[in-house]
C-alpha positions as CSV (number, residue, x, y, z in Angstrom):
1,M,-24.8,-17.5,13.9
2,A,-21.5,-16.7,15.7
3,Q,-19.4,-19.5,16.5
4,R,-19.6,-20.4,20.3
5,R,-16.3,-21.1,22.2
6,A,-16.1,-23.1,25.4
7,R,-14.4,-22.0,28.4
8,V,-13.3,-25.0,30.8
9,R,-12.7,-24.9,34.4
10,F,-11.6,-27.8,36.6
11,E,-11.7,-26.7,40.3
12,Q,-9.9,-29.3,42.6
13,V,-11.3,-32.1,40.6
14,D,-10.7,-35.6,41.8
15,K,-11.6,-38.8,39.9
16,S,-11.6,-42.3,41.4
17,F,-12.6,-45.7,40.2
18,G,-13.4,-47.6,43.3
19,E,-10.5,-47.2,45.7
20,R,-8.1,-46.0,42.9
21,R,-7.7,-42.2,42.4
22,V,-7.0,-41.4,39.0
23,L,-7.0,-37.6,39.1
24,R,-6.6,-35.6,42.3
25,D,-7.1,-32.0,43.0
26,L,-7.1,-30.9,39.4
27,T,-7.4,-27.1,38.9
28,L,-7.1,-26.2,35.3
29,T,-8.6,-23.4,33.0
30,I,-8.8,-23.6,29.3
31,Q,-9.6,-20.3,27.7
32,P,-12.1,-19.9,24.8
33,G,-10.7,-20.7,21.3
34,A,-7.6,-22.4,22.6
35,F,-5.9,-25.3,21.2
36,V,-4.7,-27.6,24.1
37,A,-2.7,-30.9,23.6
38,V,-2.6,-33.5,26.5
39,V,0.4,-35.9,26.1
40,G,1.8,-38.7,28.4
41,R,2.4,-42.3,28.7
42,S,-0.3,-45.0,28.5
43,G,-2.1,-45.2,31.9
44,S,-1.2,-41.5,33.0
45,G,-4.6,-40.4,33.2
46,K,-5.1,-38.2,30.2
47,S,-7.9,-40.3,28.7
48,T,-9.8,-39.9,32.0
49,L,-9.5,-36.2,31.7
50,L,-10.9,-36.4,28.2
51,R,-13.9,-38.5,29.3
52,L,-14.7,-35.9,32.0
53,L,-14.8,-33.2,29.4
54,C,-17.2,-35.0,27.1
55,G,-19.4,-36.2,30.0
56,L,-18.5,-39.9,29.7
57,E,-17.3,-39.7,33.4
58,Q,-18.3,-37.3,36.1
59,P,-16.0,-36.1,38.9
60,T,-15.7,-37.9,42.3
61,A,-15.2,-34.6,43.9
62,G,-14.8,-31.0,42.9
63,K,-16.3,-28.9,40.2
64,L,-16.0,-29.2,36.5
65,T,-17.7,-26.4,34.3
66,I,-18.0,-25.8,30.6
67,T,-19.4,-22.4,29.6
68,D,-19.5,-20.0,26.8
69,E,-17.6,-16.8,26.7
70,R,-20.3,-15.1,28.8
71,G,-20.5,-17.7,31.4
72,S,-23.7,-19.5,30.3
73,P,-23.6,-23.1,30.6
74,L,-23.0,-25.4,27.5
75,S,-24.8,-28.7,27.8
76,D,-24.8,-29.9,24.2
77,A,-21.9,-28.2,22.5
78,V,-19.1,-30.6,22.9
79,R,-18.3,-33.3,20.2
80,V,-15.7,-36.1,20.1
81,V,-13.7,-37.5,17.2
82,F,-12.1,-40.8,18.2
83,Q,-9.2,-42.9,16.8
84,E,-11.8,-45.1,15.0
85,P,-14.3,-43.4,12.6
86,R,-17.2,-45.3,14.3
87,L,-19.3,-45.1,11.1
88,L,-22.5,-47.1,10.4
89,P,-21.7,-49.3,7.4
90,W,-25.1,-49.7,6.3
91,Q,-25.6,-45.8,5.9
92,K,-24.2,-43.7,3.2
93,V,-21.7,-40.9,3.9
94,L,-24.2,-38.2,4.2
95,A,-26.6,-40.2,6.4
96,N,-23.5,-40.8,8.8
97,V,-22.7,-37.1,9.1
98,S,-26.4,-36.4,9.7
99,I,-26.6,-38.8,12.6
100,G,-27.5,-37.3,16.1
101,R,-29.5,-34.7,17.7
102,P,-30.6,-31.9,16.9
103,R,-31.5,-33.1,13.6
104,V,-29.2,-32.0,10.8
105,D,-30.2,-30.1,7.8
106,P,-29.0,-32.0,4.6
107,A,-27.6,-28.9,3.2
108,R,-25.5,-28.4,6.2
109,A,-24.1,-31.8,6.2
110,R,-23.1,-31.3,2.6
111,E,-21.4,-28.0,3.4
112,V,-19.3,-29.6,6.1
113,L,-18.5,-32.5,3.8
114,S,-17.2,-30.0,1.4
115,Q,-15.1,-28.3,4.0
116,V,-13.3,-31.6,4.8
117,G,-12.9,-32.4,1.0
118,L,-15.4,-35.0,0.6
119,A,-18.1,-33.2,-1.4
120,D,-18.1,-35.9,-4.1
121,R,-18.3,-38.9,-1.8
122,T,-21.8,-38.1,-0.1
123,D,-23.7,-40.9,-1.8
124,E,-21.1,-43.6,-1.1
125,Y,-20.9,-46.3,1.6
126,P,-17.9,-46.2,4.2
127,G,-16.7,-49.6,2.9
128,V,-15.4,-47.9,-0.2
129,L,-13.5,-45.2,1.5
130,S,-9.9,-45.1,2.5
131,G,-9.0,-44.9,6.3
132,G,-8.2,-41.2,5.9
133,Q,-11.4,-40.5,4.1
134,K,-13.5,-42.4,6.9
135,Q,-11.8,-40.1,9.5
136,R,-12.7,-37.0,7.6
137,V,-16.5,-38.3,7.6
138,A,-16.1,-38.6,11.4
139,L,-14.7,-35.1,11.7
140,A,-17.5,-33.8,9.5
141,R,-20.1,-35.6,11.7
142,A,-18.5,-33.7,14.9
143,L,-18.4,-30.4,13.1
144,V,-22.0,-30.3,11.5
145,H,-23.3,-29.2,15.0
146,D,-20.9,-26.2,15.3
147,P,-19.3,-27.3,18.5
148,A,-18.0,-25.0,21.1
149,M,-15.5,-27.6,22.0
150,L,-14.0,-30.4,19.8
151,L,-12.2,-33.3,21.7
152,L,-9.8,-35.3,19.6
153,D,-8.9,-38.6,21.0
154,E,-5.8,-39.8,19.1
155,P,-7.8,-39.2,15.9
156,F,-4.7,-39.6,13.5
157,G,-3.1,-42.8,15.5
158,A,-4.3,-45.2,12.7
159,L,-3.3,-43.3,9.7
160,D,-0.2,-43.5,7.4
161,A,2.4,-40.8,7.7
162,L,1.2,-39.1,4.5
163,T,-2.6,-39.1,5.3
164,R,-1.8,-38.3,9.1
165,G,-0.1,-35.0,7.9
166,E,-3.1,-34.1,5.6
167,A,-5.4,-34.6,8.3
168,Q,-3.4,-32.7,10.8
169,T,-3.3,-29.7,8.3
170,L,-7.0,-30.1,7.7
171,V,-7.8,-29.9,11.6
172,E,-5.7,-26.9,12.0
173,G,-7.3,-25.0,9.2
174,L,-10.8,-25.9,10.5
175,W,-9.9,-24.7,14.0
176,A,-8.4,-21.4,12.8
177,R,-11.4,-20.6,10.8
178,A,-14.2,-21.8,13.1
179,G,-12.6,-20.7,16.3
180,F,-14.0,-23.6,18.6
181,T,-12.0,-24.7,21.5
182,A,-10.0,-27.9,20.8
183,V,-8.5,-30.4,23.2
184,L,-6.2,-33.2,21.6
185,V,-5.1,-36.3,23.5
186,T,-2.2,-37.8,21.7
187,H,1.0,-39.9,22.3
188,D,2.7,-38.1,19.6
189,V,4.7,-35.2,21.0
190,A,5.6,-33.7,17.7
191,E,2.0,-33.6,16.8
192,A,1.0,-31.9,20.0
193,V,3.7,-29.2,19.2
194,L,2.5,-28.9,15.6
195,L,-1.0,-28.3,16.5
196,S,-1.5,-26.8,19.9
197,D,-1.0,-23.5,21.7
198,R,-0.4,-25.2,25.0
199,V,0.9,-28.7,25.8
200,L,-0.1,-30.4,29.1
201,V,2.1,-33.3,30.2
202,V,0.3,-35.9,32.6
203,E,2.2,-38.3,34.5
204,D,0.8,-40.7,37.2
205,G,-2.5,-38.7,37.1
206,R,-0.8,-35.5,37.7
207,I,-0.2,-32.5,35.1
208,V,3.6,-32.1,35.7
209,E,4.2,-29.5,32.9
210,D,2.1,-26.9,31.1
211,V,4.1,-25.6,28.2
212,R,2.9,-22.6,26.0
213,V,3.9,-23.1,22.4
214,D,4.2,-19.6,20.5
215,L,5.5,-20.6,17.2
216,P,4.3,-19.2,13.9
217,R,1.7,-20.9,11.9
218,P,1.7,-23.0,9.9
219,R,4.5,-24.7,11.9
220,A,7.7,-26.2,10.2
221,P,9.0,-29.2,12.1
222,D,12.3,-28.3,10.7
223,L,12.5,-25.1,12.9
224,P,15.3,-25.3,15.6
225,E,12.8,-24.1,18.0
226,F,10.2,-26.8,17.1
227,G,12.9,-29.6,17.2
228,R,14.1,-28.3,20.6
229,L,10.8,-28.2,22.2
230,T,9.7,-31.5,20.8
231,A,12.8,-33.4,22.2
232,A,12.5,-31.8,25.5
233,L,9.0,-32.6,25.8
234,L,9.5,-36.2,24.6
235,D,12.4,-36.5,27.2
236,R,10.0,-35.2,29.8
237,V,7.4,-37.8,29.0
238,L,9.8,-40.6,29.1
239,G,11.5,-39.4,32.3
240,R,14.7,-38.6,30.8
241,A,14.9,-35.0,31.4
242,S,14.6,-32.5,34.4
243,K,12.6,-29.5,34.4
244,P,15.5,-27.2,33.9
245,T,16.2,-29.0,30.6
246,L,12.7,-28.4,29.4
247,A,12.8,-24.9,30.6
248,A,16.1,-24.2,28.6
249,A,14.5,-25.7,25.5
250,S,11.7,-23.1,26.0
251,H,13.9,-20.2,26.3
252,T,12.6,-19.4,30.0
253,A,13.8,-19.6,33.4
254,P,13.7,-22.9,35.3
255,L,10.3,-24.0,36.4
256,V,8.8,-23.3,39.7
257,E,5.9,-25.4,41.4
258,P,2.6,-23.7,41.3
259,Q,-0.4,-25.1,42.8
260,K,-2.7,-25.0,40.0
261,T,-2.7,-24.7,36.2
262,E,-4.6,-21.7,34.9
263,D,-4.5,-20.1,31.3
264,T,-4.6,-16.4,32.2
265,S,-3.9,-15.3,28.5
266,N,-7.6,-14.1,28.1
267,E,-6.6,-11.4,25.6
268,Q,-4.6,-13.8,23.5
269,A,-7.5,-16.2,23.3
270,E,-10.0,-13.6,22.4
271,Q,-7.7,-12.6,19.6
272,A,-6.8,-16.0,18.6
273,P,-8.9,-16.4,15.4
274,Q,-7.5,-13.1,14.0
275,S,-3.8,-13.9,15.0
276,R,-3.4,-17.6,14.2
277,Q,-2.1,-17.1,10.7
278,S,0.1,-14.2,11.4
279,D,3.9,-14.2,11.0
280,H,5.2,-13.5,14.4
281,Q,8.3,-11.4,14.7
282,T,9.6,-13.4,17.6
283,R,9.4,-17.0,18.4
284,K,9.5,-17.6,22.0
285,L,8.1,-20.4,24.3
286,E,6.7,-19.4,27.6
287,T,6.6,-22.2,29.8
288,T,4.5,-22.6,33.1
289,H,3.3,-25.9,34.8
290,D,1.0,-27.5,37.1
291,T,0.9,-30.2,39.8
292,V,-2.1,-32.3,40.4
293,Q,-1.3,-35.4,42.7
294,S,-2.7,-38.8,42.1
295,D,-1.9,-42.4,42.5
296,P,-0.2,-43.8,39.3
297,V,-3.3,-45.2,37.8
298,G,-5.2,-43.9,34.7
299,T,-6.9,-45.0,31.6
């Protein structure tokens, strides 16, 4: 079965909790097979955006659609990996991966556990696994259903540096092979640049920057381009840099103020699975950005 890939469209989406408007007039398109990272301070609204994507919250106004590449709605093709593995301690690893609907074939569960490097741990309980291994089980549980979109909510935040690096490499490899759409919420700007094709900076409920990352994979953090973009994005998140500063780090002209954020690189997205591992002849960063106004309240 061919891998489904989700296309996401936010059309003038508002989200309020009571009288507090967390997101307002959000217009955003994520193309099938893209890897998008969302960064920002705590309380900026990025987690609310993720909760809308996975159906835990509904828009107060506007329209959010998740479809396949042909435009057909996807109602059960989104899976989430949280910061905590959320495993059942009384169930063995294989049973934890098989939880959920539709019912999972044990052979498929074993296959995915092998993909995440846990083929020899299927009959063990979570209590004997390391933190990194537990997170791999959670990842396998999400992937066993062949999701069209994988949402990653700070999945590596509780891991030590070495384990986090291994987990990042694992996720990047699985995404490159399977081709699903991925959305990562993280406080780690370097992680966003390492993994994503596109970084959205959320501030006070607005998307204030939309930065395309066009560096060769696998990415080396010691590359000058990697360091410049990471530093400029971090300064932007912390409010220490202006837009021209970020534009300079991205090798583009100074930014302008569009009314919406829309990924129009359809051709690139369609070719992404074949081109992710290629060695780019040039390393450039094309930067666009978006504005979505809101009150400074978020989750």
